DOZA-527721 format. One record per residue (C-alpha): y negated, z, x negated; residue in three letters; residue number from 1. Coordinates in steps of 0.05 Angstrom, whole numbers, plus 5000, padded with zeros to 4 digits. Each point is the difference from the previous one (the first is absolute). Layout:
<recs>
+------+------+------+-----+-----+
|    Y |    Z |    X | res |   n |
+------+------+------+-----+-----+
|    Y |    Z |    X | ALA | NUM |
...
+------+------+------+-----+-----+
</recs>
This chain:
<recs>
+------+------+------+-----+-----+
|    Y |    Z |    X | res |   n |
+------+------+------+-----+-----+
| 8562 | 5833 | 2621 | MET |   1 |
| 5059 | 4950 | 4995 | ALA |   2 |
| 5002 | 4965 | 4931 | GLY |   3 |
| 5017 | 4938 | 4967 | ARG |   4 |
| 5072 | 4985 | 4974 | ILE |   5 |
| 5020 | 4933 | 4965 | ILE |   6 |
| 5073 | 4990 | 4989 | PHE |   7 |
| 5021 | 4955 | 4941 | LEU |   8 |
| 5071 | 4977 | 5019 | ASN |   9 |
| 5046 | 4963 | 4949 | GLY |  10 |
| 5061 | 5004 | 4956 | VAL |  11 |
| 4996 | 5021 | 4925 | THR |  12 |
| 4959 | 4960 | 4957 | SER |  13 |
| 4961 | 4964 | 5052 | CYS |  14 |
| 4934 | 5030 | 4975 | GLY |  15 |
| 4987 | 5057 | 5044 | LYS |  16 |
| 4979 | 5046 | 4951 | THR |  17 |
| 4955 | 4950 | 4963 | THR |  18 |
| 4968 | 4979 | 5063 | VAL |  19 |
| 4986 | 5073 | 5017 | ALA |  20 |
| 4969 | 5013 | 4936 | GLU |  21 |
| 4954 | 4943 | 5008 | CYS |  22 |
| 4977 | 5019 | 5068 | ILE |  23 |
| 4986 | 5070 | 4969 | LYS |  24 |
| 4960 | 4967 | 4942 | ALA |  25 |
| 4964 | 4952 | 5052 | MET |  26 |
| 4978 | 5043 | 5054 | CYS |  27 |
| 4940 | 5038 | 4999 | SER |  28 |
| 5027 | 5061 | 5036 | GLU |  29 |
| 5058 | 5044 | 4986 | PRO |  30 |
| 5073 | 4969 | 5017 | VAL |  31 |
| 5059 | 5050 | 4994 | TYR |  32 |
| 5067 | 4967 | 4979 | VAL |  33 |
| 5062 | 5029 | 5025 | PHE |  34 |
| 5064 | 4972 | 4970 | SER |  35 |
| 5077 | 5011 | 5014 | ASN |  36 |
| 5012 | 5010 | 4924 | ASP |  37 |
| 4942 | 5058 | 5005 | ILE |  38 |
| 5037 | 5035 | 5054 | PHE |  39 |
| 5070 | 4987 | 4973 | HIS |  40 |
| 4981 | 5032 | 4931 | ASN |  41 |
| 4978 | 5064 | 5036 | MET |  42 |
| 5070 | 5014 | 5008 | VAL |  43 |
| 5037 | 5025 | 4942 | SER |  44 |
| 5051 | 4946 | 4969 | PRO |  45 |
| 5050 | 5055 | 5003 | ARG |  46 |
| 5002 | 4997 | 5080 | VAL |  47 |
| 5019 | 4925 | 5001 | TYR |  48 |
| 5049 | 5009 | 4945 | GLU |  49 |
| 5034 | 5059 | 5037 | LYS |  50 |
| 4998 | 4966 | 5067 | HIS |  51 |
| 5014 | 4928 | 4978 | GLU |  52 |
| 5036 | 4982 | 5060 | SER |  53 |
| 4938 | 5019 | 5044 | ALA |  54 |
| 4957 | 4963 | 4954 | PHE |  55 |
| 4967 | 4961 | 5056 | TRP |  56 |
| 4993 | 5058 | 5047 | HIS |  57 |
| 4953 | 5027 | 4948 | PHE |  58 |
| 4965 | 4935 | 4996 | VAL |  59 |
| 4987 | 4999 | 5073 | ALA |  60 |
| 4971 | 5071 | 4994 | ASP |  61 |
| 4955 | 4985 | 4943 | THR |  62 |
| 4973 | 4938 | 5031 | ILE |  63 |
| 4988 | 5035 | 5065 | THR |  64 |
| 4966 | 5057 | 4964 | ALA |  65 |
| 4953 | 4951 | 4972 | GLN |  66 |
| 4987 | 4970 | 5069 | TYR |  67 |
| 4977 | 5071 | 5025 | TYR |  68 |
| 4960 | 5013 | 4939 | ALA |  69 |
| 4966 | 4939 | 5005 | ALA |  70 |
| 4985 | 5011 | 5074 | ARG |  71 |
| 4970 | 5067 | 4981 | GLY |  72 |
| 4952 | 4968 | 4947 | CYS |  73 |
| 4983 | 4944 | 5052 | ALA |  74 |
| 4981 | 5053 | 5056 | ASP |  75 |
| 4957 | 5031 | 4948 | ALA |  76 |
| 4960 | 4935 | 4997 | GLY |  77 |
| 5026 | 4969 | 4936 | PHE |  78 |
| 5025 | 4930 | 4986 | THR |  79 |
| 5072 | 5003 | 4989 | VAL |  80 |
| 5037 | 4944 | 4967 | LEU |  81 |
| 5080 | 5002 | 5001 | ILE |  82 |
| 5043 | 4966 | 4947 | ASP |  83 |
| 5063 | 4994 | 5039 | GLY |  84 |
| 5056 | 4967 | 5029 | MET |  85 |
| 5025 | 4996 | 5073 | LEU |  86 |
| 5079 | 5012 | 4993 | LEU |  87 |
| 5048 | 4992 | 5055 | ASP |  88 |
| 5046 | 5055 | 4975 | LEU |  89 |
| 5044 | 5038 | 5046 | PRO |  90 |
| 4981 | 5064 | 4971 | GLU |  91 |
| 4931 | 4998 | 5036 | TYR |  92 |
| 5036 | 4996 | 5067 | VAL |  93 |
| 5050 | 5061 | 4979 | GLU |  94 |
| 4943 | 5042 | 4975 | ARG |  95 |
| 4947 | 4984 | 5049 | PHE |  96 |
| 5032 | 4963 | 5053 | GLU |  97 |
| 4948 | 4942 | 4986 | LYS |  98 |
| 5000 | 4938 | 4963 | ARG |  99 |
| 4949 | 4998 | 4943 | ASN | 100 |
| 4958 | 4952 | 5035 | ILE | 101 |
| 4996 | 5047 | 5062 | GLU | 102 |
| 4986 | 5060 | 4953 | LEU | 103 |
| 4939 | 4960 | 4973 | VAL | 104 |
| 4977 | 4985 | 5069 | THR | 105 |
| 5005 | 5064 | 5024 | GLU | 106 |
| 4970 | 5042 | 4942 | ILE | 107 |
| 4944 | 4953 | 4994 | PHE | 108 |
| 4981 | 4989 | 5071 | SER | 109 |
| 4925 | 5012 | 5015 | GLY | 110 |
| 4987 | 4981 | 4924 | CYS | 111 |
| 4963 | 4936 | 4980 | GLU | 112 |
| 5067 | 4968 | 4975 | PHE | 113 |
| 5007 | 4932 | 4960 | THR | 114 |
| 5066 | 4976 | 4979 | LEU | 115 |
| 5000 | 4951 | 4942 | ILE | 116 |
| 5066 | 4963 | 4980 | ASP | 117 |
| 5005 | 4976 | 4927 | LEU | 118 |
| 5051 | 4945 | 4992 | THR | 119 |
| 5028 | 4965 | 4938 | CYS | 120 |
| 5053 | 4953 | 4984 | PRO | 121 |
| 5066 | 5024 | 4979 | ALA | 122 |
| 4995 | 4965 | 4928 | ASP | 123 |
| 4929 | 5028 | 4988 | GLU | 124 |
| 5027 | 5074 | 5024 | LEU | 125 |
| 5062 | 4994 | 4947 | ARG | 126 |
| 4950 | 4974 | 4942 | ARG | 127 |
| 4955 | 5062 | 5010 | ARG | 128 |
| 5053 | 5046 | 5006 | ASN | 129 |
| 5028 | 4977 | 4932 | ILE | 130 |
| 4931 | 5002 | 4970 | ALA | 131 |
| 4991 | 5069 | 5019 | ARG | 132 |
| 5060 | 5025 | 4973 | GLY | 133 |
| 5003 | 5060 | 5045 | ASP | 134 |
| 5032 | 4964 | 5059 | ARG | 135 |
| 5067 | 4969 | 5013 | GLY | 136 |
| 4996 | 4923 | 5000 | VAL | 137 |
| 5025 | 4996 | 5071 | ASN | 138 |
| 4969 | 5066 | 5022 | GLN | 139 |
| 4949 | 4959 | 5045 | SER | 140 |
| 5050 | 4960 | 5033 | ASP | 141 |
| 5039 | 5061 | 5018 | GLU | 142 |
| 4945 | 5036 | 5034 | GLN | 143 |
| 4985 | 4940 | 5036 | LEU | 144 |
| 5066 | 5001 | 5037 | SER | 145 |
| 4979 | 5065 | 5032 | PHE | 146 |
| 4926 | 4990 | 5014 | MET | 147 |
| 4977 | 5006 | 5068 | THR | 148 |
| 4996 | 4926 | 5030 | LYS | 149 |
| 4968 | 5011 | 5069 | SER | 150 |
| 4929 | 5023 | 4998 | TYR | 151 |
| 4925 | 4973 | 5005 | HIS | 152 |
| 4963 | 4993 | 4934 | ALA | 153 |
| 4926 | 4994 | 5004 | ASP | 154 |
| 4995 | 4959 | 4934 | LEU | 155 |
| 5062 | 4968 | 4962 | THR | 156 |
| 4985 | 4980 | 4927 | VAL | 157 |
| 5040 | 4957 | 4953 | ASP | 158 |
| 4993 | 5034 | 4938 | VAL | 159 |
| 5029 | 4939 | 4962 | MET | 160 |
| 4935 | 4961 | 5011 | THR | 161 |
| 4952 | 5055 | 5011 | ALA | 162 |
| 4976 | 5044 | 4940 | MET | 163 |
| 4994 | 5072 | 5007 | PRO | 164 |
| 4925 | 5009 | 5005 | ASP | 165 |
| 5000 | 4941 | 5049 | GLU | 166 |
| 5053 | 5036 | 5043 | THR | 167 |
| 4953 | 5062 | 4991 | ALA | 168 |
| 4943 | 4961 | 5024 | GLU | 169 |
| 5031 | 4976 | 5058 | ALA | 170 |
| 5021 | 5071 | 5022 | ILE | 171 |
| 4940 | 5029 | 4996 | MET | 172 |
| 4963 | 4941 | 5037 | ASN | 173 |
| 5051 | 5011 | 5057 | LEU | 174 |
| 4991 | 5075 | 5002 | CYS | 175 |
| 4926 | 5000 | 4990 | GLY | 176 |
| 5004 | 5038 | 4936 | LEU | 177 |
| 4932 | 5000 | 4957 | PRO | 178 |
| 4999 | 4964 | 4934 | PHE | 179 |
| 4972 | 5037 | 4942 | ALA | 180 |
| 4978 | 4932 | 4962 | GLY | 181 |
| 4989 | 5038 | 4938 | ASP | 182 |
| 5015 | 4983 | 4929 | GLY | 183 |
| 5061 | 5047 | 5000 | TYR | 184 |
| 5032 | 4966 | 5058 | ALA | 185 |
| 4996 | 4933 | 4965 | LYS | 186 |
| 5022 | 5023 | 4935 | GLU | 187 |
| 5061 | 5032 | 5032 | TYR | 188 |
| 5018 | 4935 | 5036 | ASN | 189 |
| 4994 | 4965 | 4935 | ALA | 190 |
| 5046 | 5045 | 4965 | ARG | 191 |
| 5048 | 4993 | 5061 | VAL | 192 |
| 4990 | 4929 | 5002 | ARG | 193 |
| 5013 | 4991 | 4924 | ARG | 194 |
| 5065 | 5041 | 5001 | ARG | 195 |
| 5029 | 4961 | 5057 | PHE | 196 |
| 4986 | 4933 | 4975 | LEU | 197 |
| 5026 | 5020 | 4928 | GLN | 198 |
| 5065 | 5027 | 5037 | GLY | 199 |
| 5015 | 4938 | 5039 | VAL | 200 |
| 4980 | 4947 | 4946 | LEU | 201 |
| 5031 | 5038 | 4941 | LYS | 202 |
| 5059 | 4948 | 4996 | PRO | 203 |
| 4953 | 4947 | 4984 | TYR | 204 |
| 4972 | 5029 | 4941 | GLY | 205 |
| 4936 | 5017 | 5033 | VAL | 206 |
| 4940 | 5039 | 4971 | LYS | 207 |
| 4942 | 5016 | 5043 | ILE | 208 |
| 4936 | 4994 | 4956 | SER | 209 |
| 4952 | 5014 | 5057 | HIS | 210 |
| 4999 | 5023 | 5070 | ILE | 211 |
| 4951 | 5032 | 5049 | ALA | 212 |
| 5001 | 5009 | 5078 | VAL | 213 |
| 4940 | 4990 | 5041 | THR | 214 |
| 4978 | 5011 | 5074 | ASP | 215 |
| 5029 | 4946 | 5047 | ALA | 216 |
| 4937 | 4968 | 5010 | ASP | 217 |
| 4975 | 5003 | 4928 | ALA | 218 |
| 5002 | 4936 | 4957 | GLU | 219 |
| 5070 | 4985 | 4974 | PRO | 220 |
| 5027 | 5038 | 4944 | VAL | 221 |
| 5036 | 4970 | 4939 | ASP | 222 |
| 5072 | 5027 | 4979 | ILE | 223 |
| 5018 | 4971 | 4929 | ALA | 224 |
| 5071 | 4992 | 4983 | LEU | 225 |
| 5037 | 4973 | 4940 | THR | 226 |
| 5071 | 4974 | 5013 | ALA | 227 |
| 5057 | 4973 | 4960 | ASP | 228 |
| 5015 | 4957 | 5063 | SER | 229 |
| 4940 | 4979 | 5042 | THR | 230 |
| 5043 | 4960 | 5049 | GLU | 231 |
| 5045 | 5064 | 5012 | SER | 232 |
| 4943 | 5044 | 5006 | VAL | 233 |
| 4966 | 4954 | 5052 | MET | 234 |
| 5060 | 4998 | 5043 | ALA | 235 |
| 5003 | 5073 | 5003 | GLU | 236 |
| 4931 | 5006 | 5017 | LEU | 237 |
| 5002 | 4948 | 5059 | THR | 238 |
| 5062 | 5040 | 5025 | SER | 239 |
| 4954 | 5060 | 5005 | ARG | 240 |
| 4950 | 4972 | 5044 | GLY | 241 |
| 4954 | 4962 | 4945 | TYR | 242 |
| 4980 | 4931 | 5009 | GLU | 243 |
| 5010 | 4952 | 4943 | ARG | 244 |
| 4935 | 4960 | 4979 | LEU | 245 |
| 5027 | 4969 | 4935 | SER | 246 |
| 5051 | 5011 | 4949 | ASP | 247 |
| 4964 | 5055 | 4971 | THR | 248 |
| 4960 | 5026 | 5059 | ARG | 249 |
| 5017 | 5040 | 5064 | ALA | 250 |
| 4956 | 5034 | 5057 | ILE | 251 |
| 5010 | 5060 | 5045 | ARG | 252 |
| 4965 | 4998 | 5064 | ARG | 253 |
| 4988 | 5059 | 5044 | ASN | 254 |
| 5016 | 4999 | 5075 | PRO | 255 |
| 4927 | 4967 | 5021 | SER | 256 |
| 5017 | 4945 | 4947 | GLY | 257 |
| 4952 | 5024 | 4947 | HIS | 258 |
| 5022 | 4988 | 4928 | ILE | 259 |
| 5006 | 5070 | 4974 | ARG | 260 |
| 5037 | 4977 | 4933 | GLU | 261 |
| 5005 | 4949 | 4948 | ILE | 262 |
| 5067 | 5004 | 4957 | VAL | 263 |
| 4995 | 4960 | 4931 | ARG | 264 |
| 5056 | 4991 | 4959 | ILE | 265 |
| 4991 | 4992 | 4925 | ASN | 266 |
| 5064 | 4974 | 4959 | GLU | 267 |
| 5000 | 5037 | 4937 | GLY | 268 |
| 4929 | 5033 | 5006 | ILE | 269 |
| 5003 | 5072 | 5012 | ALA | 270 |
| 4936 | 5018 | 4965 | GLU | 271 |
| 4941 | 4967 | 4960 | PRO | 272 |
| 5035 | 5006 | 4934 | MET | 273 |
| 5056 | 4952 | 5026 | ASP | 274 |
| 4944 | 4946 | 4999 | TYR | 275 |
| 4998 | 4996 | 4926 | LEU | 276 |
| 5015 | 4927 | 4980 | GLY | 277 |
| 5001 | 4976 | 5075 | GLN | 278 |
| 4961 | 4946 | 5027 | THR | 279 |
| 4961 | 5015 | 5055 | VAL | 280 |
| 4952 | 4969 | 5051 | ASN | 281 |
| 4933 | 5036 | 5002 | VAL | 282 |
| 4956 | 5000 | 5060 | SER | 283 |
| 4925 | 5015 | 4970 | VAL | 284 |
| 4958 | 5038 | 5050 | ASP | 285 |
| 4954 | 5023 | 4949 | ARG | 286 |
| 4982 | 4943 | 4954 | PRO | 287 |
| 4967 | 5001 | 4935 | LYS | 288 |
| 4923 | 5021 | 5008 | GLY | 289 |
| 5006 | 5032 | 5064 | SER | 290 |
| 4976 | 5071 | 5019 | VAL | 291 |
| 5046 | 5054 | 5021 | HIS | 292 |
| 4995 | 5008 | 5078 | PRO | 293 |
| 4993 | 5079 | 4992 | ASN | 294 |
| 4969 | 5004 | 4928 | CYS | 295 |
| 4937 | 4952 | 4995 | PRO | 296 |
| 4995 | 5019 | 4925 | ASP | 297 |
| 5068 | 4974 | 4988 | MET | 298 |
| 5001 | 4925 | 4981 | VAL | 299 |
| 5071 | 4968 | 4996 | TYR | 300 |
| 5004 | 4967 | 4923 | GLY | 301 |
| 5067 | 4970 | 5018 | VAL | 302 |
| 5034 | 4970 | 5057 | ASN | 303 |
| 5036 | 5058 | 5046 | TYR | 304 |
| 5048 | 4997 | 5055 | GLY | 305 |
| 5070 | 5013 | 5022 | TYR | 306 |
| 5069 | 4976 | 4998 | VAL | 307 |
| 5014 | 4955 | 5063 | GLU | 308 |
| 5059 | 5027 | 5034 | ASN | 309 |
| 5006 | 5053 | 4945 | GLY | 310 |
| 5018 | 5071 | 4991 | LEU | 311 |
| 4967 | 5048 | 5048 | VAL | 312 |
| 4963 | 5059 | 4966 | MET | 313 |
| 4983 | 5065 | 5032 | PRO | 314 |
| 4939 | 4975 | 5031 | ASP | 315 |
| 5034 | 4951 | 5042 | GLY | 316 |
| 4978 | 4940 | 4963 | ASP | 317 |
| 5033 | 4954 | 4950 | GLU | 318 |
| 5001 | 5017 | 4927 | VAL | 319 |
| 4931 | 4982 | 4968 | ASP | 320 |
| 4996 | 4950 | 4941 | VAL | 321 |
| 4949 | 4990 | 4950 | TYR | 322 |
| 4994 | 4921 | 4978 | VAL | 323 |
| 4982 | 4994 | 4930 | LEU | 324 |
| 4986 | 4940 | 4953 | GLY | 325 |
| 4961 | 4960 | 5059 | VAL | 326 |
| 4926 | 4990 | 4998 | ASN | 327 |
| 4983 | 4975 | 5069 | GLU | 328 |
| 5005 | 5037 | 5069 | PRO | 329 |
| 5067 | 4988 | 5030 | LEU | 330 |
| 5027 | 4999 | 5071 | GLU | 331 |
| 5074 | 5004 | 4981 | ARG | 332 |
| 5040 | 4986 | 4941 | CYS | 333 |
| 5075 | 5005 | 4972 | THR | 334 |
| 5013 | 5036 | 4936 | GLY | 335 |
| 5043 | 5040 | 4953 | THR | 336 |
| 4996 | 5077 | 5007 | VAL | 337 |
| 4991 | 5024 | 4928 | ARG | 338 |
| 4977 | 5073 | 5005 | ALA | 339 |
| 5003 | 5055 | 5049 | VAL | 340 |
| 4946 | 5049 | 4998 | ILE | 341 |
| 5029 | 5071 | 5022 | HIS | 342 |
| 4949 | 5047 | 5023 | ARG | 343 |
| 5023 | 5072 | 4984 | ARG | 344 |
| 4946 | 5028 | 5054 | ASP | 345 |
| 5012 | 4952 | 5055 | ASP | 346 |
| 5058 | 4973 | 5040 | ASP | 347 |
| 4982 | 4927 | 4991 | GLU | 348 |
| 5020 | 4956 | 4935 | ASP | 349 |
| 4966 | 4942 | 4988 | LYS | 350 |
| 5030 | 4935 | 4973 | LEU | 351 |
| 4972 | 4954 | 4948 | ILE | 352 |
| 5017 | 4925 | 5007 | ALA | 353 |
| 4980 | 4931 | 4963 | GLU | 354 |
| 5003 | 4934 | 5025 | PRO | 355 |
| 5037 | 4944 | 4964 | ASP | 356 |
| 4964 | 4988 | 4932 | GLY | 357 |
| 4965 | 5065 | 4999 | ALA | 358 |
| 5015 | 5050 | 4944 | SER | 359 |
| 4977 | 5072 | 5006 | VAL | 360 |
| 5004 | 5056 | 4953 | THR | 361 |
| 5010 | 5076 | 5007 | ARG | 362 |
| 4922 | 5004 | 4979 | GLU | 363 |
| 4985 | 4947 | 5052 | ASP | 364 |
| 5032 | 5043 | 5051 | ILE | 365 |
| 4964 | 5064 | 4980 | ARG | 366 |
| 4930 | 4966 | 4995 | ARG | 367 |
| 5003 | 4958 | 5058 | GLU | 368 |
| 5027 | 5054 | 5052 | THR | 369 |
| 4952 | 5050 | 4967 | HIS | 370 |
| 4950 | 4990 | 5059 | PHE | 371 |
| 5051 | 5034 | 5050 | CYS | 372 |
| 5051 | 5034 | 4960 | GLU | 373 |
| 4946 | 5042 | 4961 | GLN | 374 |
| 5011 | 5048 | 5065 | TYR | 375 |
| 5070 | 5011 | 4991 | PHE | 376 |
| 5049 | 5031 | 4949 | ASP | 377 |
| 5041 | 4936 | 4990 | GLY | 378 |
| 5051 | 4973 | 4950 | VAL | 379 |
| 5019 | 4931 | 4989 | ILE | 380 |
| 5066 | 4977 | 4999 | TYR | 381 |
| 5008 | 4930 | 4974 | THR | 382 |
| 5039 | 4951 | 4957 | ASP | 383 |
| 4941 | 4969 | 4965 | VAL | 384 |
| 4969 | 5022 | 4936 | LYS | 385 |
+------+------+------+-----+-----+
</recs>
């Protein structure tokens, strides 16, 4: 049975390997990845050193060997993904009497073959080469000069404005690959997205405090950033396909227009402890005297809510706040953060805020938050006695 082959074509640092890894993680069936580097490394470096003048002949040989191996794997019924480059080298004609694209067409004839072009602006490729440290600054430009120019691609993706997992999703949809839809795939994509964003936003002093990747049709997910320069980060995000909503917020949409991400930028706030001494606006969603929605025996003895447009915690919501020093139920208030309860057995710290005119003590914090904090191993960090 003729198999399926997906060919990712693009110069170095355009993200082929990362996209391939995303597809492997997101697909519910095995995907076998073949790359130029894998086959290049099958040959001893001594051979390349001894026959330096014939280097590109060996490149043509190893890449062609890769094509035949991929064809054999596909013929056995496996899904094969090639991380490669279509190169217009004269060595292909000298060795095989065919151009690279002609070899691909001949060897994969009869297969379910999909050709994907990954493109990227030259400046971005140079930035990635520098960041990697194992590529020449202009290596991508040099490769681009002898990439094959005339062929038909089934899909072209600008990786400047598409995240690696978004590109993988588009390819899988085009090829009809089944999605795993499990926790592993989502966690893998979250790690990829974090690494990618940290790399491109590093010059702006960005720290990513929270990120999660959901299915395209799920509720939008928050990405919390801390940046030295909000305006610079926002400009970088919009150049990469994000839509600016305000000075501190941007969104990303999927191809159908559904919002899949909300990016929030916090200047100087990277973790709950950074709120100590800061004035915050609190939206109270559990006013004093209300009952916990999932625990009817728990009655809130204080107003409890979250920092509006605040740091996003691992549950995807803004950091929570106990408002002390107020006797009546509130809907919202402004207060100063006087303490942080760090939960050693949980991943969500809680803030303690007091409105102007109030004065809470360490003992007040212990006593008034006991109704909830008794179930956690917490330590109070505060500047009050």
